[in-house]
LOTI-156527 format. One line per field, with one value per residue: residue number from 1; x, y, z of N, C-alpha, C, O, CB in turn. Coordinates in Angstrom, 2 decimals. Glycine has a CB too. Example, Ala and Ser with C-alpha at 12.3 -4.5 7.8 and 13.67 -1.06 7.14 Angstrom:
2
k c(1/2)
n.x c(13.19/12.85)
n.y c(-5.69/-2.25)
n.z c(7.80/7.08)
ca.x c(12.30/13.67)
ca.y c(-4.50/-1.06)
ca.z c(7.80/7.14)
c.x c(13.20/12.90)
c.y c(-3.30/0.03)
c.z c(7.80/7.87)
o.x c(14.24/13.41)
o.y c(-3.32/1.14)
o.z c(8.46/8.04)
cb.x c(11.31/14.08)
cb.y c(-4.47/-0.60)
cb.z c(9.05/5.72)
This chain:
132
k c(1/2/3/4/5/6/7/8/9/10/11/12/13/14/15/16/17/18/19/20/21/22/23/24/25/26/27/28/29/30/31/32/33/34/35/36/37/38/39/40/41/42/43/44/45/46/47/48/49/50/51/52/53/54/55/56/57/58/59/60/61/62/63/64/65/66/67/68/69/70/71/72/73/74/75/76/77/78/79/80/81/82/83/84/85/86/87/88/89/90/91/92/93/94/95/96/97/98/99/100/101/102/103/104/105/106/107/108/109/110/111/112/113/114/115/116/117/118/119/120/121/122/123/124/125/126/127/128/129/130/131/132)
n.x c(16.39/14.15/10.64/8.82/10.37/10.80/8.15/7.69/9.51/8.47/5.94/6.62/8.00/7.39/5.51/5.62/6.85/4.91/2.71/3.58/3.67/0.97/-0.13/0.52/-0.83/0.42/0.72/0.20/2.28/4.41/6.28/7.98/8.87/10.19/12.64/13.77/14.00/15.67/18.01/18.64/19.34/17.42/15.79/16.39/17.28/15.46/13.20/13.32/12.85/15.02/15.02/12.34/11.15/12.51/11.64/8.93/9.22/10.39/8.28/6.10/7.00/7.99/8.61/8.96/8.12/8.71/7.96/8.34/5.83/4.16/1.62/-0.71/-0.73/-2.33/-3.27/-2.78/-4.68/-3.27/-1.71/-0.78/-1.18/0.67/0.24/1.78/1.63/2.02/2.42/2.85/4.48/5.45/8.33/8.93/8.39/5.99/5.65/3.72/2.84/0.30/-2.02/-3.45/-6.49/-6.20/-7.19/-6.29/-7.39/-7.53/-7.36/-6.29/-4.81/-1.94/-1.81/-4.41/-5.96/-4.47/-3.09/-1.51/-2.48/-5.13/-4.88/-2.94/-1.51/-1.71/1.28/2.83/3.06/3.71/4.15/3.22/3.93/3.39/5.63/6.24)
n.y c(-14.62/-12.30/-12.70/-10.49/-8.40/-9.28/-9.23/-6.45/-5.52/-6.74/-5.53/-2.81/-2.56/-4.65/-5.00/-5.83/-8.32/-9.68/-9.52/-11.08/-13.54/-13.82/-14.31/-16.98/-18.09/-18.16/-16.21/-16.13/-17.53/-15.89/-15.06/-17.28/-17.80/-15.45/-15.64/-17.90/-17.01/-14.82/-16.07/-17.47/-15.43/-14.28/-12.24/-8.98/-7.82/-5.79/-6.58/-6.14/-7.51/-9.43/-11.49/-12.29/-14.59/-16.72/-16.46/-17.13/-19.78/-20.88/-20.59/-21.93/-23.89/-25.13/-23.39/-19.99/-16.88/-13.40/-10.17/-6.67/-4.43/-1.77/0.39/0.19/-2.33/-5.28/-7.96/-11.41/-14.54/-16.61/-15.36/-13.50/-10.41/-7.88/-4.78/-1.58/1.26/4.83/7.66/11.03/13.30/16.43/16.29/13.63/10.44/8.02/4.51/1.59/-1.83/-4.01/-6.76/-7.39/-7.75/-8.67/-6.89/-4.45/-3.62/-3.41/-6.29/-7.32/-5.77/-5.52/-3.84/-3.40/-0.96/1.10/4.34/5.26/3.83/4.74/7.53/7.83/6.90/4.30/3.03/1.04/-2.51/-5.75/-8.70/-11.98/-15.35/-18.79/-21.22/-23.89)
n.z c(19.19/20.65/21.09/21.31/20.33/17.69/16.77/16.90/14.95/12.65/12.67/12.41/9.93/8.19/6.10/3.36/3.62/5.25/3.52/1.34/2.65/3.22/0.71/0.33/2.38/4.91/6.80/9.54/10.55/10.68/12.66/13.25/10.62/10.10/11.56/10.34/7.67/8.04/8.99/6.66/5.04/3.43/4.11/5.60/8.90/9.50/8.16/5.42/2.33/0.68/-1.20/-2.65/-4.12/-2.87/-0.24/-0.52/-1.38/0.91/2.72/1.49/-0.24/-3.50/-6.64/-7.41/-9.04/-8.86/-9.73/-10.52/-11.53/-13.35/-11.92/-13.42/-14.54/-15.69/-13.91/-14.54/-14.81/-13.49/-11.62/-8.66/-6.89/-5.23/-3.88/-4.03/-2.23/-1.95/0.14/0.29/2.41/3.84/4.16/3.79/2.24/2.57/2.37/1.64/1.58/0.36/-0.04/-3.17/-5.16/-7.72/-9.47/-8.74/-6.33/-2.78/-0.79/1.49/4.14/5.93/8.15/8.70/8.34/6.72/6.78/4.71/2.52/2.50/2.13/0.21/-2.99/-5.44/-6.65/-7.78/-8.61/-7.30/-8.85/-8.48/-9.16/-9.21/-10.18/-10.00)
ca.x c(15.78/12.98/9.38/8.25/11.22/10.49/6.82/7.84/10.17/7.49/4.91/7.15/8.46/7.24/4.29/5.86/7.10/3.62/1.86/4.04/3.22/-0.49/-0.39/0.62/-1.60/1.34/0.98/0.18/3.55/5.40/7.33/8.94/9.46/11.11/13.96/14.30/14.36/16.82/19.16/18.94/19.67/16.34/15.36/17.26/16.72/14.33/12.17/13.48/12.90/16.09/14.75/10.93/10.85/13.05/10.74/7.73/9.63/10.57/6.97/5.10/7.60/7.84/9.42/8.14/8.69/8.16/8.49/7.71/5.11/3.51/0.33/-1.80/-0.58/-3.49/-2.85/-3.31/-5.39/-2.37/-0.83/-1.27/-0.56/0.88/0.17/2.61/1.07/2.86/1.80/3.90/4.34/6.34/9.74/9.11/7.42/5.66/5.27/3.06/2.44/-0.93/-2.40/-4.51/-7.46/-5.96/-7.71/-5.79/-8.12/-6.97/-8.14/-5.70/-3.85/-1.33/-2.11/-5.86/-6.51/-3.31/-3.25/-0.84/-3.42/-6.32/-4.59/-1.91/-1.90/-1.06/2.39/3.36/2.58/4.61/3.38/3.71/3.46/3.97/6.17/6.15)
ca.y c(-13.30/-12.23/-12.66/-9.14/-7.62/-9.73/-8.68/-5.02/-5.34/-7.09/-4.50/-1.52/-2.48/-5.94/-5.10/-6.65/-9.65/-10.26/-9.64/-12.27/-14.71/-13.91/-14.91/-18.44/-18.41/-18.44/-14.97/-16.36/-18.16/-14.86/-14.97/-18.35/-17.63/-14.31/-16.11/-18.79/-16.19/-14.02/-16.99/-17.83/-14.17/-13.96/-10.92/-8.28/-7.76/-4.86/-7.19/-5.87/-8.80/-9.47/-12.51/-12.68/-15.98/-17.63/-16.40/-17.91/-21.18/-21.26/-20.64/-22.80/-24.84/-24.82/-22.36/-18.79/-15.67/-12.13/-9.07/-5.36/-3.90/-0.48/0.34/-0.12/-3.69/-6.15/-9.27/-12.57/-15.52/-17.45/-14.46/-12.74/-9.09/-7.09/-3.39/-0.65/2.60/5.88/8.89/12.02/14.33/17.55/15.93/12.19/9.65/6.77/3.44/0.46/-2.94/-4.73/-7.77/-6.94/-8.75/-8.95/-5.75/-3.23/-3.28/-4.01/-7.33/-7.55/-4.77/-6.01/-2.93/-3.32/0.23/1.95/5.73/5.40/3.34/5.61/8.89/7.81/6.40/3.09/3.42/-0.12/-3.82/-6.89/-9.79/-13.26/-16.49/-20.08/-21.89/-25.35)
ca.z c(19.21/21.52/20.35/21.27/19.43/16.33/16.45/16.65/13.65/11.61/12.69/11.96/8.54/7.54/5.30/2.17/4.17/5.66/2.32/0.62/3.42/3.08/-0.61/0.47/3.59/6.02/7.53/10.98/10.89/10.39/13.67/12.98/9.30/10.19/11.97/9.30/6.51/8.44/9.00/5.27/4.34/2.50/4.57/6.54/10.25/9.50/7.31/4.00/1.64/-0.33/-2.21/-2.51/-4.49/-1.85/0.92/-0.86/-1.39/2.31/3.38/0.85/-1.16/-4.92/-7.29/-7.59/-9.64/-8.36/-10.53/-10.35/-12.69/-13.12/-11.22/-14.35/-15.07/-15.47/-13.42/-15.27/-13.98/-12.69/-10.87/-7.52/-6.86/-4.02/-4.30/-3.28/-2.12/-1.39/0.63/0.47/3.42/3.52/4.06/3.73/1.49/3.24/1.45/2.31/0.71/0.71/-1.02/-4.07/-5.63/-9.13/-10.23/-8.13/-5.12/-1.58/-0.10/2.81/4.58/7.16/9.26/8.88/7.69/6.61/6.35/3.41/1.51/2.50/1.66/-0.81/-4.30/-5.92/-7.52/-8.50/-8.18/-7.33/-9.44/-7.97/-9.93/-8.83/-11.36/-9.76)
c.x c(14.49/11.70/8.83/9.06/10.95/9.14/6.89/8.48/9.21/6.42/5.38/7.45/8.28/6.05/4.48/6.07/5.78/2.71/2.27/3.56/1.71/-0.87/-0.40/-0.01/-0.71/1.59/0.96/1.44/4.71/6.54/8.39/9.62/10.43/12.52/14.58/14.79/15.58/18.09/19.60/19.32/18.67/15.76/16.46/16.56/15.50/13.18/12.28/13.68/13.92/15.74/13.31/10.62/11.36/12.19/9.49/8.05/9.82/9.22/6.05/5.68/7.41/8.80/8.50/8.89/7.96/8.79/7.71/7.04/4.54/2.14/-0.82/-1.71/-1.82/-3.00/-3.54/-3.92/-4.48/-1.37/-1.56/-0.58/-0.42/1.00/1.07/2.00/2.11/2.00/2.91/3.51/5.38/7.78/9.98/8.03/7.23/5.23/4.66/2.62/1.20/-1.19/-3.56/-5.37/-7.25/-6.44/-7.30/-6.52/-7.54/-7.90/-7.56/-4.63/-3.24/-1.58/-3.61/-6.47/-5.41/-3.66/-2.62/-1.74/-4.59/-6.06/-3.58/-2.44/-1.11/0.03/2.98/2.76/3.77/3.76/4.03/3.09/4.16/4.38/6.11/5.77)
c.y c(-13.37/-12.00/-11.25/-8.24/-7.98/-9.15/-7.20/-4.76/-5.65/-6.02/-3.17/-1.48/-3.78/-6.09/-5.95/-8.11/-10.34/-10.45/-10.85/-13.54/-14.90/-14.59/-16.44/-18.93/-18.84/-17.21/-15.16/-17.06/-17.17/-14.84/-16.04/-18.20/-16.45/-14.83/-17.02/-17.99/-15.31/-14.88/-17.35/-16.61/-13.84/-12.60/-10.31/-8.21/-6.84/-5.31/-6.84/-7.21/-8.72/-10.40/-13.01/-14.11/-17.00/-17.63/-17.24/-19.41/-21.70/-21.48/-21.71/-23.88/-24.40/-23.75/-21.20/-17.73/-14.47/-11.03/-7.79/-4.97/-2.53/-0.68/-0.07/-1.52/-4.52/-7.55/-10.38/-13.57/-16.33/-16.62/-13.88/-11.38/-8.57/-5.65/-2.53/0.74/3.55/7.05/9.86/13.04/15.39/17.10/14.42/11.54/8.33/5.76/2.30/-0.56/-3.63/-5.79/-7.25/-8.11/-9.16/-7.84/-4.43/-2.77/-4.03/-5.09/-7.67/-6.51/-5.26/-5.12/-2.81/-2.16/1.29/3.36/5.95/4.91/4.30/6.97/8.95/7.33/5.15/3.49/2.25/-1.40/-4.79/-8.07/-11.12/-14.38/-17.74/-20.81/-23.41/-25.64)
c.z c(20.03/20.72/20.23/20.33/17.98/15.90/16.15/15.29/12.51/11.52/12.14/10.47/7.76/6.63/4.03/2.58/4.50/4.45/1.49/1.33/3.32/1.76/-0.49/1.78/4.76/6.89/9.04/11.46/10.76/11.40/13.43/11.64/9.26/10.51/10.93/8.09/6.82/8.42/7.59/4.41/3.23/2.82/5.42/7.89/10.33/8.60/5.84/3.31/0.51/-1.49/-2.07/-2.96/-3.47/-0.60/0.66/-0.87/0.04/2.99/2.81/-0.05/-2.60/-5.39/-7.66/-8.39/-9.04/-9.18/-10.23/-11.65/-12.32/-12.47/-12.14/-14.96/-14.72/-15.11/-14.20/-14.29/-13.06/-11.87/-9.66/-7.56/-5.44/-4.50/-3.42/-3.37/-1.56/-0.97/0.93/1.54/3.08/3.29/3.89/2.86/2.23/2.19/2.26/1.28/1.27/-0.36/-1.85/-4.54/-7.09/-10.03/-9.61/-6.89/-3.93/-1.03/1.26/3.07/5.89/8.38/9.53/8.12/7.61/6.12/4.97/2.29/1.39/1.87/0.52/-2.14/-4.62/-6.90/-8.30/-7.93/-8.18/-7.78/-9.08/-8.80/-9.44/-10.11/-11.23/-8.32)
o.x c(13.84/11.69/8.40/8.49/10.88/9.01/6.23/8.03/9.14/6.02/4.61/7.19/8.97/5.60/3.58/5.53/5.55/1.99/1.42/3.11/1.23/-1.82/-1.20/0.26/-1.05/2.56/1.64/1.65/5.87/7.69/9.58/10.83/11.39/13.48/15.78/15.86/16.42/19.12/20.80/19.57/19.01/15.30/17.34/15.37/14.60/12.28/11.39/14.59/13.71/16.11/13.07/9.90/10.71/12.02/9.05/7.24/9.44/9.05/5.31/4.94/6.76/9.66/7.40/10.12/6.77/10.01/6.58/7.61/4.46/1.58/-1.82/-2.52/-2.31/-2.38/-4.73/-3.70/-4.89/-0.33/-2.79/0.47/-1.28/1.78/1.13/1.87/2.99/1.01/3.81/2.39/6.11/8.39/11.13/6.91/8.19/4.55/5.04/2.08/1.06/-0.64/-4.53/-5.03/-8.05/-6.14/-7.88/-6.30/-7.10/-9.10/-8.25/-3.66/-3.97/-1.56/-4.01/-7.40/-5.43/-4.43/-3.13/-1.76/-5.00/-6.91/-3.38/-3.64/0.01/-0.23/3.57/2.07/4.70/2.76/5.21/1.89/5.38/3.56/5.95/5.65)
o.y c(-14.41/-11.20/-10.85/-7.41/-7.10/-8.64/-6.72/-3.88/-4.91/-5.62/-2.47/-0.48/-3.99/-7.21/-6.71/-9.01/-11.47/-11.45/-11.57/-14.49/-16.04/-15.36/-17.11/-20.04/-19.77/-17.17/-14.42/-17.18/-17.58/-14.61/-15.74/-18.43/-16.45/-14.49/-16.94/-18.26/-15.10/-14.46/-17.52/-16.75/-13.21/-11.88/-11.01/-8.51/-7.08/-4.53/-7.20/-7.97/-8.02/-10.13/-14.05/-14.81/-18.01/-18.66/-17.99/-20.22/-22.83/-22.43/-22.34/-24.71/-23.39/-23.28/-21.41/-17.70/-14.52/-10.96/-7.83/-5.14/-2.17/-1.77/-0.62/-1.87/-4.47/-8.23/-10.30/-13.48/-16.70/-17.13/-13.77/-11.23/-8.79/-5.35/-2.72/1.32/3.15/7.39/9.57/13.55/15.24/17.51/13.99/12.04/7.61/6.10/2.07/-0.20/-3.81/-5.71/-6.72/-9.27/-9.93/-7.83/-3.39/-1.65/-5.18/-4.84/-8.24/-6.39/-5.42/-5.60/-2.17/-2.36/2.27/3.53/6.73/5.50/4.65/7.50/10.01/7.34/4.95/4.19/2.46/-1.39/-4.65/-8.39/-11.35/-14.37/-17.76/-20.99/-24.12/-26.80)
o.z c(20.07/19.78/19.15/19.62/17.12/14.78/15.23/14.55/11.53/10.43/11.48/9.81/6.76/6.41/3.66/1.96/4.08/4.38/0.97/0.69/3.33/1.72/-1.13/2.23/5.50/7.64/9.75/12.67/10.74/11.00/13.40/11.53/8.49/9.83/10.67/7.55/5.95/7.90/7.33/3.22/2.23/1.94/5.91/7.99/11.13/8.30/5.07/3.66/-0.48/-2.63/-1.44/-2.26/-3.22/0.04/1.54/-0.42/0.34/3.74/3.56/-0.57/-2.86/-4.65/-8.16/-8.42/-8.75/-9.31/-9.75/-12.73/-11.15/-12.49/-11.66/-15.81/-13.59/-15.94/-14.50/-13.08/-11.96/-11.47/-9.64/-8.19/-4.58/-5.40/-2.20/-4.45/-0.79/-1.61/1.72/1.58/2.11/2.30/3.84/2.77/2.48/1.22/3.41/0.23/2.48/-1.46/-1.30/-4.36/-7.63/-11.23/-9.92/-6.43/-4.07/-0.84/2.11/2.32/6.87/9.51/10.50/7.33/8.36/5.18/4.17/1.21/0.28/1.15/-0.07/-2.40/-4.14/-7.87/-9.36/-6.91/-8.98/-7.14/-9.33/-9.11/-9.27/-11.01/-12.22/-7.94)
cb.x c(15.50/13.16/8.35/8.21/12.70/10.46/5.84/8.68/11.43/6.85/4.41/8.40/9.90/7.17/3.81/7.10/7.99/2.94/1.93/5.57/3.62/-1.13/0.68/2.08/-2.59/2.66/-0.04/-1.04/3.80/4.74/6.74/8.25/8.36/10.64/13.86/13.22/13.18/16.60/18.81/17.76/21.07/15.23/14.02/17.61/17.79/14.79/10.82/14.69/11.49/17.40/15.76/10.08/11.46/14.50/10.34/7.17/10.93/11.37/6.29/4.17/7.00/6.45/10.15/7.72/8.56/8.42/8.43/8.74/3.96/3.37/0.03/-1.84/0.70/-4.41/-3.15/-2.20/-6.16/-1.61/-0.32/-1.02/-1.36/2.16/-1.29/4.09/-0.20/3.92/0.89/4.20/4.53/6.29/10.46/9.09/7.88/4.53/6.49/1.85/3.59/-2.15/-2.77/-3.92/-8.87/-6.64/-9.24/-5.82/-9.62/-6.71/-8.23/-5.11/-4.52/0.13/-1.54/-6.19/-7.75/-2.30/-2.63/0.48/-3.92/-6.81/-4.10/-0.77/-1.67/-2.09/3.46/4.91/1.43/5.32/3.27/3.37/3.71/2.96/7.59/7.47)
cb.y c(-12.78/-11.14/-13.56/-8.53/-7.83/-11.28/-8.93/-4.36/-6.23/-8.48/-4.30/-1.19/-2.09/-6.96/-3.71/-6.12/-9.56/-9.37/-8.36/-12.26/-14.58/-12.49/-14.45/-18.87/-19.51/-18.95/-13.93/-17.17/-19.38/-13.52/-15.12/-19.67/-17.42/-13.29/-16.83/-19.80/-15.31/-13.42/-18.27/-18.53/-14.24/-15.04/-11.01/-6.86/-7.28/-3.48/-6.80/-4.89/-9.19/-9.92/-13.69/-11.73/-16.28/-17.25/-14.94/-17.48/-21.36/-20.18/-19.30/-21.98/-26.24/-24.40/-22.92/-18.21/-15.68/-11.93/-9.40/-4.29/-4.88/0.30/1.69/0.90/-4.36/-6.19/-9.40/-13.24/-16.45/-18.39/-13.33/-13.48/-8.11/-7.57/-2.88/-0.64/2.60/6.34/8.63/12.75/13.75/18.56/16.40/11.59/9.40/6.97/2.95/0.95/-3.96/-3.75/-9.12/-6.22/-8.21/-10.24/-5.83/-2.16/-3.59/-2.94/-8.59/-8.98/-3.35/-6.17/-1.55/-3.18/0.77/1.32/6.69/4.62/1.91/5.80/9.71/6.93/7.47/2.13/4.07/-0.16/-4.34/-7.15/-9.63/-13.43/-16.27/-20.94/-21.45/-26.05)
cb.z c(17.76/22.55/21.01/22.68/19.77/16.24/17.61/17.76/13.55/11.90/14.08/12.73/8.51/8.56/4.91/1.37/5.43/6.71/1.47/0.50/4.88/3.15/-1.65/0.40/3.28/5.47/7.14/11.36/9.99/10.35/15.09/13.03/8.26/11.26/13.31/8.86/6.08/9.85/9.78/4.65/3.75/2.56/5.38/6.02/11.23/9.06/7.79/3.73/1.09/0.31/-2.07/-3.29/-5.84/-1.50/1.22/-2.23/-2.20/3.05/3.28/0.05/-0.95/-5.20/-8.55/-6.24/-11.22/-6.81/-12.05/-9.91/-13.14/-14.44/-10.61/-15.45/-14.50/-16.72/-11.92/-16.12/-14.85/-13.60/-11.78/-6.15/-7.70/-3.18/-4.23/-3.81/-1.24/-2.41/1.90/-0.86/4.89/4.63/5.27/5.14/0.02/4.29/0.62/3.16/0.55/0.85/-0.33/-5.26/-5.46/-9.52/-10.32/-9.11/-5.27/-0.50/-0.95/2.90/4.76/6.95/8.96/10.34/8.47/5.68/7.39/3.41/1.85/3.91/2.80/-0.38/-5.38/-6.58/-6.71/-8.41/-9.10/-5.92/-10.98/-6.46/-11.45/-7.98/-11.62/-10.11)
């Protein structure tokens, strides 16, 4: 696959993919990990993450758990959070994932300054925990 095409796919719809990689400090390796994860059927071509724990294991090793929680869930000391924001427009709902600080605040936005985060609302969290 061509590098520019991969970068476009990651940029267009890879916010969850990049946020997971940021948790394990591998976000700058996203281009190479994209192809490895695609080949392993961990992600779809459009960056939809089919198996978040497998992506984390591919990027950082070990065993991981990832689960969905409500927006008001309080992250525990041994957990990381990825926040899912939504912004509704007349005919479409936009969604965007960012890395949270454990208290529901954004510490890393893959887009830098997402309009969905700025104008939307936090709707859920993905809770990540390293098991081994």
